[in-house]
Backbone as a ProteinNet text record, in pm:
[ID]
protein_1_A
[PRIMARY]
XXXXXXXXXXXXXXXXXXXXXXXXXXXXXXXXXXXXXXXXXXXXXXXXXXXXXXXXXXXXXXXXXXXXXXXXXXXXXXXXXXXXXXXXXXXXXXXXXXXXXXXXXXXXXXXXXXXXXXXXXXXXXXXXXXXXXXXXXXXXXXXXXXXXXXX
[TERTIARY]
82.7	0	87.2	191.8	273.7	410.9	426.2	558.3	586.4	706.3	751.5	900.5	943.6	1084	1133.5	1215.7	1267.8	1354.4	1426	1518.1	1443	1322.1	1248.6	1160.4	1146.3	1059.8	1135.1	1063.3	1129.9	1186.3	1295.6	1360.2	1283.5	1186.7	1112.4	1013.2	986.7	893.1	955.8	871.1	922	934.5	1005.8	1023.4	892.9	796.7	669.8	594.4	609.7	541.2	597.4	729.2	788.7	736.5	728.1	679.2	533.4	452.3	311.7	297.2	380.3	372.1	412.6	513.9	555.7	448.9	384.5	276.6	161.2	129.8	23.7	55.6	181.5	221.9	207.6	247.7	238.4	92.2	7.1	-134.4	-198.1	-166.4	-222.6	-177.5	-51.1	0.1	-65.2	-79.5	-142.9	-286.9	-361.7	-501.6	-509.4	-423.6	-424.6	-392.3	-293.8	-258.1	-368.2	-429.8	-536.9	-657.1	-700.2	-816.9	-784.6	-665.7	-625.9	-618.5	-559.5	-549.9	-685.2	-773.8	-908.5	-981.5	-977.1	-1047.4	-979.9	-848.3	-779.3	-807.1	-816.6	-844.1	-984.5	-1076.8	-1214.8	-1256.5	-1180.6	-1224.6	-1146.4	-1049.6	-965	-1032.2	-1134.9	-1208.6	-1129.3	-1020.7	-936.4	-978.1	-882.6	-905.5	-1009.6	-1104.6	-1208.2	-1178.4	-1189.7	-1162.9	-1293.8	-1288.6	-1405.3	-1433.4	-1558.5	-1596	-1520.3	-1456.2	-1380.2	-1397.5	-1349.5	-1356.2	-1270.4	-1159.7	-1070.1	-1139.9	-1207.8	-1278.8	-1398.3	-1469.2	-1585.2	-1542.6	-1435.5	-1389.7	-1325.6	-1283.6	-1224.6	-1324.6	-1451.8	-1554	-1567.6	-1556.4	-1560.5	-1439.2	-1322.3	-1200.8	-1218	-1276.1	-1294.6	-1392.9	-1489.3	-1579.2	-1500.4	-1412.1	-1328.5	-1235.6	-1180.2	-1092.6	-1171.1	-1291.7	-1373.5	-1411.5	-1447.3	-1483.1	-1362.3	-1246.1	-1125.6	-1084	-1093.6	-1058.9	-1152.9	-1282.3	-1381.1	-1360.3	-1340	-1317.5	-1186.9	-1083.6	-956	-965.6	-1035.2	-1053.8	-1137.6	-1243.3	-1328.1	-1247.3	-1163.4	-1083.1	-979.3	-925.3	-829	-893.5	-1023.1	-1092	-1113.8	-1107.4	-1124.9	-1254.8	-1363.9	-1494.9	-1573.9	-1675.2	-1758.7	-1672.2	-1583.3	-1483.4	-1543.7	-1660.1	-1715.1	-1836.2	-1889	-2011.1	-1983.7	-1944.9	-1930.6	-1787.1	-1691.8	-1550.5	-1499.1	-1535	-1484.8	-1529.6	-1651.4	-1700.4	-1633	-1607.5	-1536.6	-1393.9	-1331.2	-1196.1	-1196.4	-1295.2	-1305	-1326.6	-1419.6	-1447.2	-1326.2	-1255.9	-1135.3	-1028.8	-1015.9	-920.6	-958.5	-1086.9	-1132.5	-1107.9	-1144.7	-1123	-973.6	-890.9	-747.3	-689.9	-743.8	-696.1	-742.6	-852.3	-905	-830.5	-762.9	-693.4	-598.7	-513.5	-425.1	-500.6	-611.9	-692.2	-753.7	-806.4	-867	-762.7	-646.8	-540.2	-491.4	-474.2	-430.1	-534.1	-660.5	-767.4	-770.1	-755	-756.6	-637.5	-519.8	-403.6	-423.5	-484.8	-513.3	-610.6	-715.8	-810.9	-743.3	-648.4	-574.4	-492.6	-427.5	-350.7	-441.6	-556.8	-652.9	-704.1	-735.1	-783.8	-674.7	-550.7	-439.3	-420.5	-439.8	-422.8	-543.3	-652.5	-766.6	-873.3	-860.6	-961.8	-1072.7	-1182.3	-1294.6	-1346.2	-1360.2	-1412.1	-1548.8	-1617.8	-1747	-1850.8	-1926.6	-2034	-1988.3	-1859.6	-1809.1	-1759.1	-1782.9	-1728.2	-1774.7	-1903	-1956.3	-1907.5	-1908.4	-1863.7	-1714	-1636.2	-1492.2	-1462.1	-1529.8	-1507.8	-1552	-1661.6	-1707.4	-1603.7	-1545.8	-1442.2	-1318.7	-1281.8	-1165.9	-1189.5	-1307.9	-1339	-1339.1	-1394.6	-1395.7	-1254.4	-1167.4	-1029.8	-957.8	-977	-911.5	-956.4	-1082.1	-1132	-1078.4	-1070	-1027.5	-875.7	-799	-654.7	-586.7	-626.4	-564.9	-647.7	-585.4	-663.3	-711	-828.3	-881.8	-789.7	-784.6	-704	-768.3	-687.3	-741.1	-795.5	-883.6	-947	-843.2	-745.9	-643.9	-559.2	-530.3	-452.3	-529.3	-658.3	-741.1	-747.6	-759.3	-765	-635.2	-521.3	-394.5	-383.7	-438.5	-431.2	-519	-631.9	-724.1	-675.5	-612.9	-568.9	-457.2
-118.9	0	125.4	129.2	249.1	230.6	138.4	116.3	219.4	271.1	357.3	333.2	341.7	318.2	435	515.9	633.5	592.7	482.5	442.6	396.9	346	293.4	397.3	513.4	615.1	696.1	745.7	830.4	955.7	1005	1121.5	1249.5	1247.9	1368.7	1406.9	1315.5	1346.8	1448.4	1534.5	1635.8	1576.9	1649.3	1603.2	1606.5	1689.2	1696.1	1564.3	1488.7	1360.2	1263	1269.6	1185.4	1226.2	1355.5	1404.4	1365	1372.4	1334.7	1187.5	1102.5	960	933.5	1004.5	985.8	1033.7	1146.1	1195.8	1095.8	1038	936.9	816.5	773.6	661.4	697	818.3	863.1	871.8	923.5	934.1	796.7	705.1	569.7	500	515.3	454.7	517.3	648.7	717.8	675.7	663.8	620.6	477.1	390.3	250.1	239.7	314.1	310.3	370.9	478.5	542.6	450.6	391.6	303	177.7	122.1	4.6	34.1	146.8	185	211.3	272.2	299.9	170.2	74.7	-51.4	-135.8	-139.5	-215	-157.3	-25.5	39.3	14.6	-15.9	-36.8	-183.2	-271.7	-410.1	-505.9	-456.2	-549.7	-604	-536.5	-587.3	-586.4	-517.6	-511.1	-397.5	-315.6	-206.6	-108.5	-76.4	18.9	153	259	392.7	464.3	555.7	637.6	728.9	773.5	864	995.4	1040.1	1165.1	1241.1	1363.9	1445.1	1382.7	1322.4	1260.1	1144.9	1061.6	949	992.7	1094.1	1144.2	1211.6	1290	1363	1269.7	1151	1055.3	1017.6	1009.5	979.1	1092.5	1217.1	1332	1329.5	1298.2	1289.9	1184.1	1071.1	965	1006.3	1090.1	1142.2	1226.8	1313.4	1395.2	1308.2	1203.6	1112.5	1044.9	999.5	932.7	1028.2	1151.7	1250.3	1281.2	1303.1	1334.8	1218.1	1096.6	978.9	962.6	976.9	964.5	1070.7	1194.8	1301.9	1281.4	1235.2	1210.6	1103.2	995.4	888.2	938.6	1013.1	1069.3	1161.3	1244.9	1336.6	1262.7	1151.5	1072.5	1007.7	982.4	918.6	1013.6	1143.9	1244.7	1225.2	1209.9	1200.7	1327.7	1354.1	1473.9	1599.3	1611.8	1719.3	1858.9	1880.4	2015.7	2035.6	1929.2	1947	1938.3	1822	1801.1	1820.9	1785.8	1784.1	1917.9	2033.6	2159.5	2181.9	2143	2158.9	2058.8	1939.3	1839.1	1885.5	1952.4	2004.8	2110.5	2197.5	2301.9	2238.9	2144	2078	1999.3	1932.6	1858.1	1952.6	2070.5	2169.6	2223	2246.8	2297.9	2194.7	2070.1	1964.7	1947.9	1956.6	1945.6	2058.7	2179.7	2293.6	2288.2	2219.7	2209.2	2101.3	2009.1	1899	1941.4	2043.1	2080.5	2122.5	2190.4	2232.6	2111	2019.4	1898	1814.3	1797.3	1719.2	1781	1912.8	1981.3	1965.4	1979.9	1965.8	1824	1724.4	1585.1	1557.2	1610.5	1591	1660.5	1778.1	1848.9	1769.5	1717.4	1634.8	1508.7	1454.3	1337.4	1369.4	1484.9	1525.9	1549.1	1609.1	1633	1499.6	1406.5	1274.7	1198.8	1210.5	1141.3	1191.9	1321.8	1379.7	1350.9	1301.2	1264.3	1371.3	1479.5	1584.8	1551.4	1619.7	1610.6	1468.7	1396.6	1260	1248.6	1145.5	1115.9	1221.8	1262	1358.4	1502.3	1527.5	1664.3	1707.7	1628.9	1655.3	1789.4	1815.4	1940.1	2062.9	2057.3	2171.2	2197.7	2093.1	2108	2168.8	2120.9	2175.8	2321.6	2355.6	2494.5	2584.9	2540	2620	2633.2	2526.5	2533	2634.2	2631.1	2723.9	2867.6	2891.8	3027.5	3077.7	2993.8	3033.8	3063.4	2980.5	3001.9	3134.1	3167.3	3291.3	3412.7	3406	3522.8	3537.9	3429.4	3438.5	3470.1	3401.6	3421.9	3524.1	3636.2	3737.6	3682.5	3725.2	3676.2	3714.7	3628.2	3654.3	3764.7	3844.4	3947.9	3882.4	3952.2	3898.8	3877.5	3966.8	3951.2	3826.5	3793.7	3674.4	3548.8	3547.7	3432.1	3418.4	3530.3	3524.8	3469.7	3503.7	3450.5	3301	3254.2	3111.1	3030.4	3083.9	3010.9	3012.2	3120.9	3131.7	3037.9
0	0	0	76.7	87.6	27.5	-65.3	-123	-230.4	-229.1	-336.3	-354.4	-478.8	-509.8	-592.6	-532.4	-602.2	-720.3	-710.5	-816.5	-941.5	-927.8	-1042	-1109.2	-1048.4	-1105.3	-1209.2	-1307.8	-1407.4	-1342.8	-1398.3	-1340.6	-1366.8	-1455.1	-1487.5	-1377.8	-1288.4	-1179.9	-1086.3	-1033.3	-941.4	-801.4	-717.2	-579.5	-502.5	-547.1	-476	-483.8	-591.9	-600.4	-497.2	-474.3	-370	-233	-211	-82.6	-61.7	-167.8	-155.8	-122.2	-179.9	-148.7	-4.9	41.4	180.4	276.6	242.8	327.3	328.1	213.1	206	291.4	292.5	376.4	524.2	558.1	696.6	740	653.4	685.9	701.2	611.6	619.7	747.1	780.3	904.2	1026	1025.3	1138.1	1158.1	1049.3	1058.8	1111.6	1059.3	1103.3	1252.5	1298.9	1441.6	1528.2	1480.8	1557.9	1572.6	1463.3	1468.1	1549.7	1527.7	1606	1754.4	1790.7	1931.7	1994	1917.9	1968.7	2000.9	1907.6	1931.4	2037.8	2038.9	2144.3	2282.1	2289	2417.1	2469	2380.2	2422.7	2428.9	2367.4	2359.1	2448.4	2522.2	2596.7	2721.1	2772.8	2887.1	3017.4	3019.8	3138.9	3230.1	3265	3359	3304.4	3385.6	3347.9	3414.7	3338.5	3390.1	3418.5	3514.5	3542.5	3424.3	3413.7	3305.4	3323.7	3216.5	3222	3090.6	3089.6	2968.5	2858.3	2895.6	2798.1	2725.9	2799.4	2739.5	2656.6	2704.5	2631.9	2501.8	2508.5	2390.3	2287.8	2330.1	2235.5	2126.8	2161.4	2061.6	1960.1	2007.5	1916.9	1823.8	1878.4	1797.6	1688.4	1721.5	1622.2	1511.9	1544.2	1440.8	1341.7	1394.3	1306.6	1222.5	1281.4	1207	1094.4	1123.7	1022.2	909.3	943.8	842.1	754.3	816.5	740.3	650.4	702.1	623	504.4	528.1	421.5	313.5	356.6	259.2	183.1	251.2	185	78.4	109.1	10.6	-106.5	-75.9	-182	-273.7	-215.6	-296.4	-380.3	-329.4	-405.8	-528.5	-523	-634.6	-752.2	-728.9	-833.2	-910.3	-837.6	-901	-867.9	-945	-927.8	-924.1	-1022.7	-1024.1	-1014	-1071.4	-1075.4	-986	-929	-849.9	-699.3	-650.7	-506.8	-459.8	-543	-501.9	-448.7	-508.5	-451.7	-307.2	-276	-139.2	-44.9	-96.4	-15.9	14.3	-82.4	-59.7	50.5	48.9	151.3	288.5	297.6	424.5	473.5	381.6	416.3	473.6	414.8	465.1	601.5	623.1	753	862.1	836.2	935.9	963.6	860.2	879	961.6	945.6	1023.9	1168.6	1193.8	1329.8	1410	1340.1	1406.7	1518.2	1499.8	1610.9	1736.8	1718.8	1833.5	1901.5	1822.1	1876.2	1949.4	1887.3	1950.3	2079.9	2079.9	2202	2312.6	2277.4	2376	2431.7	2346.2	2392.5	2484.7	2450.3	2537.4	2671.8	2669	2793.7	2879.5	2817.2	2891.6	2945	2870.1	2917.8	3041.6	3041.6	3159.4	3279.1	3254.4	3362.8	3417	3329	3372.3	3447.6	3400.3	3466.1	3609.1	3628.7	3761.7	3852.4	3796.1	3877.2	3889	3813.4	3816.2	3716.8	3729.4	3633.2	3616.8	3722.6	3712.3	3777.3	3736.6	3796.2	3764.5	3866.1	3848.2	3840.9	3856.4	3855.7	3718.5	3616.6	3484.1	3428.6	3427.2	3370.8	3444.7	3577.2	3657.4	3635.3	3630	3610.5	3473.7	3370.1	3237	3229.3	3294.5	3295.2	3361.2	3470.5	3536.5	3447.7	3381.6	3292.7	3181.9	3122.3	3013.7	3064.1	3182.9	3237.4	3263.3	3315	3340.9	3210	3109.3	2980.6	2918.4	2931.1	2871.3	2945.9	3078.5	3155	3161.5	3160.9	3175.1	3042.5	2937.9	2807.6	2731.7	2691.2	2619	2485.3	2443.3	2315.5	2200	2100.9	1982.2	1898.6	1837.2	1749.9	1623.6	1558.4	1438	1328.6	1318.6	1215	1239	1367	1397.7	1360.3	1388.9	1353.7	1201.8	1130.9	985	927.5	988.1	941.5	966.1	1078.1	1110.5	1015.4	974.6	889.2	745	703.6	562.8	528.9
[MASK]
+++++++++++++++++++++++++++++++++++++++++++++++++++++++++++++++++++++++++++++++++++++++++++++++++++++++++++++++++++++++++++++++++++++++++++++++++++++++

């Protein structure tokens, strides 16, 4: 699936094609490890963890992974070039740009869960306090900064 041989390819190909193949291999490996880890973590029947923000948000993360994977496969097929594909490209880009925020949030929830906070019935209250602290401590980003991040 991810095999490529630089020596067997014609020399007229640009370096970007090599980079694209490597990125495709990295993406395929990442998806396989993510899906495998998700199922292994839920099907082993061993240690059970209390309900936490980290565990709850993992389901949201998997929705984003499924959407990104589906859109990526659809875009690789190059079908509906003029009707649906342009919108799929935009959505694929938006989901890809949101990934760092989602990943950072999941890691933060993991650290909170590891320390033993936000467990059990206190999940909603703990998250509300976290959000209030983040809004008051960190000044809001300017509109121009957000526009630069999205562009």
